[in-house]
C-alpha positions, 0 to 999 in steps of 0.5 A: 356352426354359425356362418357369423362365427367366420365373419370380420371387419374388413375396410373397403380400402384394402379390397385390391382393385388392380393387380400389381405390375409385377405379379410376385411383388405381393405380401405374404403373410406366414401363419403357423397352423400349430402355433397360430404365429404370424409373420409378414414376408413377401411372396418374391421369397415363397420357395425359401419356405420349400422343402427338397422333396416336397410337391407343389400342387398348381390349378392349371384351368384357365378363365374364359371370357364368362361374362356375356351381355345380352338383349331379352327377345321374349319366348320362342311362342313369340314373334321376335321382330322388334315390330312386334310391340311385345318383343320390343319391350323386351329388347330394351332391357339388357342381361348380364349372364355369367356362365358358370359351367357346361353341361352337355351338348350347347347347354350352360349353367349360368347367373343372369342379371336381373334374374327375376324378370327371366323366365323359362322359354325366353330367348336371349340374343348376344351381339349383331352381326352386320345384318342385325341378327344375333352372333348368338342365341340361347333359350333359358331351359330351367330355373335352379334353387340359387337364381341360376338358370339352364341355358341352351344355345343354337347350334354354333360351330364357332360358339367358343370363338365367338365367346372370345370375341363377345365375352368379357373377363369375369372380374369379381363383383368387388372389384368395382370397375369394367374389365380392360383388356389387360384383365385377359392376361393378367387374370391368369395364371402363368400356368393357365391351360385348361379352359374352363373357369368362371373365376380365376384360381387366385393363389396362383396369380402370384407366380412367375416363370422365374419363381417357378424355376427357382422352386424347381431348382430347390429340388421340389416337383411341381404338379398339376391339377384342373379344377374349373371354378364355377358357382360351388367357389364364389357363391355366398352360403345362403342357410345361417348354420354352416352344415345345412349348406350344400355347395354347388358342383365343379368338375376336376381332373387328376392326371395319372402323372399327378397321381402317381407323383403325389401318392408316392411322395405321401408313401415317403412322407413328403409334404404336399403343398397346395396352391389355392383352396381349388387344389385343397378341394380337389386333392381331398375329395379324390382322396376320400374316394380312393381311402386316402390315395388319388386317382386319375380321372375326371370327377365332379365335386361339391366337397364342402370343406369346414372345421372338423374336416380330416385332411388326408393329403394336403400339408401346407397351403398358399392361398389369398385372403378370402371374403368374410363368411365364405365357404373358403374362409372355413376352408382355411380354418379347417386347415389352421383353426378358425381362432388362428386363421381369424387373428391372422386375418386380424394381423393382414387388416391392421398391417394394410394387406391387399385382400381378394383376387388381385390382393396378397396371400397367405403360406400356411404351414 
């Protein structure tokens, strides 16, 4: 299979730059995964497509202010004083850092820009206090295969508090504006609790407390998992052959209550409705490990779902519209068929649906 088989034309003006004032005001395209038939609806009617006994599974990961700006301070072996000519050259450039995954005590996986100029041993300084000293400092300790870096931060007891003060909401690059204070709330789901994502699980952005109440009133159970969105979700595929690509690792957790709820529903032939591709990846990876049953616990996954994959857990999927040639579009195509999904995307373009993170959604059932 070729990555180019998952391309489609998208007019730039259909990429949503702003969230709608009301979360549940989004449009929703219904896609019948058996027939490929499409129907235009509104997300506010989502609960009508659920059945008593269904289990709706959501990702409760919370986006943290993972986008930081730093100045370059040279290498540890250099004097860091601005009076040092070499250090002065480094201090002139601004570096953008996106923290994507914690790796251990004070260490993080990150993407950096400009990447080519930042080598192992260089020190990044974030913010300044009243005396001009950095509030945070990190050394680049390793380079990855795809431009990522390993950062070791100086031991700071209030690290996460400083992230909240210095960091920015990591809006995707196709949103052509700077983040605003309002994005700190709007680029979160209403059920976000566990901090750790570098991007929002966007299918969940449409829900409101009132919609969740409607869902419960219909006899639908709601279960939560946690998958922290990182490089595995949003980095582009680099090899032209689908099967040759390997995704980055992301961390997830399934509670005992969620595992029990879903296993019981499966044994009673009730539907599992996934809210977003992160939920699909979590459930299906856990099922692979457990021969079709979920087990509670914290794990890591780089599962890559593309056509030919055999789903064991998920019965229906609510998802936003994804980028061309992306692993997420391939996941949806694995669930509903490449031809049917691309035809649904063509329909969405014709009908002027809003695309990507702050855009509309699609229910595949």
